[in-house]
Phi, psi and omega in degrees: 000132180211167181214152173244123184241159177245129175207132181069026182072014179231165180246137184226143172271126185239142184226135184303147175066021171240162183260149181211140175265120179239163175303149191309132176250150179271079178215143175286154181296132183090356183279152176267136184237140176247130180250115179270339180282074180265111185277322184214147183221121184235125182229101180064245181260000177265136173232128179244124182246127182274164176225080005271340181238158178275120187278137179095349181272143180220155176234132184246134177218166181236134187282118174275312185195161173247151177190188179238145173290173168304154181286134174259126182262127177247112183245127179244138186207142175236123186291145178063012183245002180055048179236112179217133176224137179238124174231155180228155178216140172232117186279138176281148180220161171240127176265125189246141169253120183283121180270310190202145171243113184260137179284161176291149180298139179094350180253000000 
C-alpha cells in the first residue's frame, strides 16, 4: 500500500512505517500530523486516482525532526563588468514517520 500526497507544493510517495522529508511544517517534534491532500492511493490491486484528490483518504504521520538541507550556492556574474554576487540558501525540512494511510469510507 502506498499513497502520493501533496504538501508544501510538492508531491511525495509515502509508504507506511517509512520516513520522508517534506518542506518545513508548523508542528512540534513528536506531534501527529494529518495530510488530507491524497492524490493517488494504491492498495493491492486497487488504485484510486483523485480528481484532484481522493476524497476521504488521509495520511497520518508523526514529526520526527526539523532541520536544514545542504547549502545551495547561488553565484551570479557578468563578464568584464566587475559584477559578482554569491548567495547561499538552506531549505528547512520536516522529517515525518508515516504511521497510517486510511482508505475512504465506503471502499
